[in-house]
SELORO-399413 format. One record per residue (C-alpha): residue number from 1; residue in three letters; z, x, y. Coordinates in nm, 3 decimals. Each point is the difference from the previous one (the first is absolute). Example, Ala and Ser with C-alpha at 12.3 -4.5 7.8 and 13.67 -1.06 7.14 Angstrom:
<pts>
(1,ALA,(0.780,1.230,-0.450)),
(2,SER,(-0.066,0.137,0.344)),
</pts>
This chain:
<pts>
(1,UNK,(-5.011,7.493,2.122)),
(2,UNK,(-0.030,0.152,0.344)),
(3,UNK,(0.287,-0.092,0.228)),
(4,UNK,(-0.096,-0.015,0.368)),
(5,UNK,(0.316,0.009,0.208)),
(6,UNK,(-0.142,-0.139,0.323)),
(7,UNK,(-0.300,-0.154,0.173)),
(8,UNK,(-0.073,0.348,0.134)),
(9,UNK,(-0.035,0.135,-0.356)),
(10,UNK,(-0.233,-0.291,-0.079)),
(11,UNK,(-0.210,0.081,0.308)),
(12,UNK,(-0.009,0.366,-0.105)),
(13,UNK,(-0.143,-0.107,-0.337)),
(14,UNK,(-0.310,-0.150,0.165)),
(15,UNK,(-0.312,0.174,-0.125)),
(16,UNK,(0.160,0.116,-0.325)),
(17,UNK,(0.024,-0.098,-0.364)),
(18,UNK,(0.359,-0.108,-0.028)),
(19,UNK,(0.012,-0.009,-0.380)),
(20,UNK,(-0.077,-0.168,-0.331)),
(21,UNK,(0.152,-0.289,-0.189)),
(22,UNK,(0.096,0.027,-0.365)),
(23,UNK,(-0.253,-0.087,-0.270)),
(24,UNK,(-0.027,-0.361,-0.120)),
(25,UNK,(-0.190,-0.135,-0.300)),
(26,UNK,(-0.233,-0.297,0.041)),
(27,UNK,(0.081,-0.215,-0.302)),
(28,UNK,(-0.190,-0.304,-0.123)),
(29,UNK,(0.321,-0.198,0.049)),
(30,UNK,(0.004,0.093,0.371)),
(31,UNK,(-0.371,-0.081,0.036)),
(32,UNK,(0.046,-0.337,-0.176)),
(33,UNK,(0.302,-0.084,0.219)),
(34,UNK,(-0.205,0.071,0.312)),
(35,UNK,(-0.284,-0.218,-0.133)),
(36,UNK,(0.248,-0.280,-0.066)),
(37,UNK,(0.155,0.031,0.349)),
(38,UNK,(-0.336,0.003,0.179)),
(39,UNK,(-0.217,-0.217,-0.224)),
(40,UNK,(-0.250,0.286,-0.041)),
(41,UNK,(-0.065,-0.008,-0.375)),
(42,UNK,(-0.336,0.181,-0.002)),
(43,UNK,(-0.062,0.141,-0.348)),
(44,UNK,(-0.032,0.362,0.120)),
(45,UNK,(0.373,-0.023,0.078)),
(46,UNK,(0.149,-0.224,-0.269)),
(47,UNK,(-0.219,0.002,-0.312)),
(48,UNK,(0.043,0.333,-0.183)),
(49,UNK,(-0.232,-0.107,-0.283)),
(50,UNK,(-0.289,-0.097,0.226)),
(51,UNK,(0.065,0.299,0.229)),
(52,UNK,(-0.086,0.241,-0.282)),
(53,UNK,(-0.364,-0.106,0.047)),
(54,UNK,(0.024,-0.004,0.379)),
(55,UNK,(-0.088,0.267,0.255)),
(56,UNK,(0.337,0.180,-0.023)),
(57,UNK,(0.071,-0.026,-0.375)),
(58,UNK,(0.353,-0.131,0.069)),
(59,UNK,(0.162,-0.241,0.241)),
(60,UNK,(0.054,0.123,0.355)),
(61,UNK,(0.265,-0.079,0.260)),
(62,UNK,(-0.088,-0.238,0.281)),
(63,UNK,(-0.062,0.181,0.327)),
(64,UNK,(0.256,-0.218,0.171)),
(65,UNK,(0.253,0.080,-0.271)),
(66,UNK,(-0.031,0.358,0.119)),
(67,UNK,(0.049,-0.101,0.364)),
(68,UNK,(0.299,-0.213,-0.094)),
(69,UNK,(0.166,0.312,-0.142)),
(70,UNK,(-0.033,0.191,0.329)),
(71,UNK,(0.339,-0.105,0.148)),
(72,UNK,(0.185,0.108,-0.315)),
(73,UNK,(-0.189,0.328,-0.018)),
(74,UNK,(0.053,0.082,0.369)),
(75,UNK,(0.374,-0.077,-0.022)),
(76,UNK,(0.018,0.266,-0.272)),
(77,UNK,(-0.154,0.258,0.233)),
(78,UNK,(0.212,-0.014,0.314)),
(79,UNK,(0.279,-0.172,0.187)),
(80,UNK,(0.085,0.000,0.371)),
(81,UNK,(0.370,0.007,0.083)),
(82,UNK,(0.115,-0.248,0.261)),
(83,UNK,(-0.283,-0.248,-0.053)),
(84,UNK,(0.139,-0.352,-0.025)),
(85,UNK,(-0.306,-0.111,-0.198)),
(86,UNK,(-0.362,0.073,-0.072)),
(87,UNK,(-0.270,-0.262,0.051)),
(88,UNK,(-0.347,-0.005,-0.154)),
(89,UNK,(-0.224,-0.050,0.304)),
(90,UNK,(-0.327,0.011,-0.193)),
(91,UNK,(-0.284,0.221,-0.106)),
(92,UNK,(-0.308,0.122,0.181)),
(93,UNK,(-0.214,0.111,-0.292)),
(94,UNK,(0.031,-0.015,-0.379)),
(95,UNK,(-0.244,0.145,-0.251)),
(96,UNK,(-0.005,0.025,-0.381)),
(97,UNK,(-0.213,0.310,-0.075)),
(98,UNK,(0.071,-0.002,-0.375)),
(99,UNK,(0.130,-0.248,-0.261)),
(100,UNK,(0.358,0.017,-0.129)),
(101,UNK,(-0.018,-0.055,-0.378)),
(102,UNK,(0.291,-0.151,-0.189)),
(103,UNK,(0.237,0.275,-0.113)),
(104,UNK,(-0.078,0.217,0.303)),
(105,UNK,(0.279,0.181,0.174)),
(106,UNK,(-0.020,-0.030,0.377)),
(107,UNK,(0.187,0.140,0.296)),
(108,UNK,(-0.035,-0.016,0.377)),
(109,UNK,(-0.047,0.280,0.249)),
(110,UNK,(0.120,-0.103,0.346)),
(111,UNK,(-0.141,0.152,0.319)),
(112,UNK,(0.155,-0.099,0.333)),
(113,UNK,(-0.292,-0.032,0.240)),
(114,UNK,(0.176,-0.104,0.318)),
(115,UNK,(0.326,-0.135,0.139)),
(116,UNK,(-0.006,-0.217,0.314)),
(117,UNK,(0.277,-0.169,0.196)),
(118,UNK,(0.017,-0.381,-0.010)),
(119,UNK,(0.256,-0.237,0.153)),
(120,UNK,(0.222,-0.016,-0.310)),
(121,UNK,(-0.035,0.360,-0.121)),
(122,UNK,(-0.299,0.196,-0.122)),
(123,UNK,(-0.330,-0.090,-0.160)),
(124,UNK,(-0.110,0.238,-0.273)),
(125,UNK,(-0.356,0.031,-0.122)),
(126,UNK,(-0.031,0.168,-0.337)),
(127,UNK,(-0.265,0.067,-0.257)),
(128,UNK,(0.114,-0.081,-0.352)),
(129,UNK,(-0.218,0.153,-0.270)),
(130,UNK,(0.069,-0.130,-0.349)),
(131,UNK,(-0.123,0.250,-0.253)),
(132,UNK,(-0.041,-0.033,-0.374)),
(133,UNK,(0.131,0.282,-0.216)),
(134,UNK,(-0.301,0.209,-0.111)),
(135,UNK,(-0.232,-0.217,0.212)),
(136,UNK,(-0.276,0.158,0.206)),
(137,UNK,(0.024,-0.257,0.282)),
(138,UNK,(0.290,-0.204,0.137)),
(139,UNK,(0.032,-0.360,-0.117)),
(140,UNK,(0.103,-0.124,0.344)),
(141,UNK,(0.000,0.139,0.353)),
(142,UNK,(0.170,-0.220,0.258)),
(143,UNK,(0.074,0.041,0.368)),
(144,UNK,(0.334,-0.181,0.036)),
(145,UNK,(0.189,-0.095,0.316)),
(146,UNK,(0.374,-0.053,-0.002)),
(147,UNK,(0.271,-0.044,0.259)),
(148,UNK,(0.348,0.148,-0.018)),
(149,UNK,(0.249,-0.207,0.198)),
(150,UNK,(0.288,0.190,0.155)),
(151,UNK,(0.163,-0.245,0.242)),
</pts>
């Protein structure tokens, strides 16, 4: 994990890849739990038997399961000292260039795009690229906006 000791260090990171999360395995149990929580029980996600005859040969993770992992993955990459809290402000663009098959190992690369002052602290725009181990394309690319509150 990269430790940024001040807002100035965070600003200095703009325009750079700040680091990578650790690898995480997408298990069928995790996919099924997400389906249960969201009500999205499409067979390409939750029916391993039927998925063998489907377009991917196995079940695949929901795209929004991948986006729901972004906060955890980003918190593994960096921390800003002195921030009272971080707030998810939203996302500008999310794409899923490649499927994430069950059993895949994924990790996130985090690029800080820009850091802007806001009333309560700073707004950080970052690109989070979730890659699959041995995959040719990322499984998710998301432009994420967060706010670090300092006062």
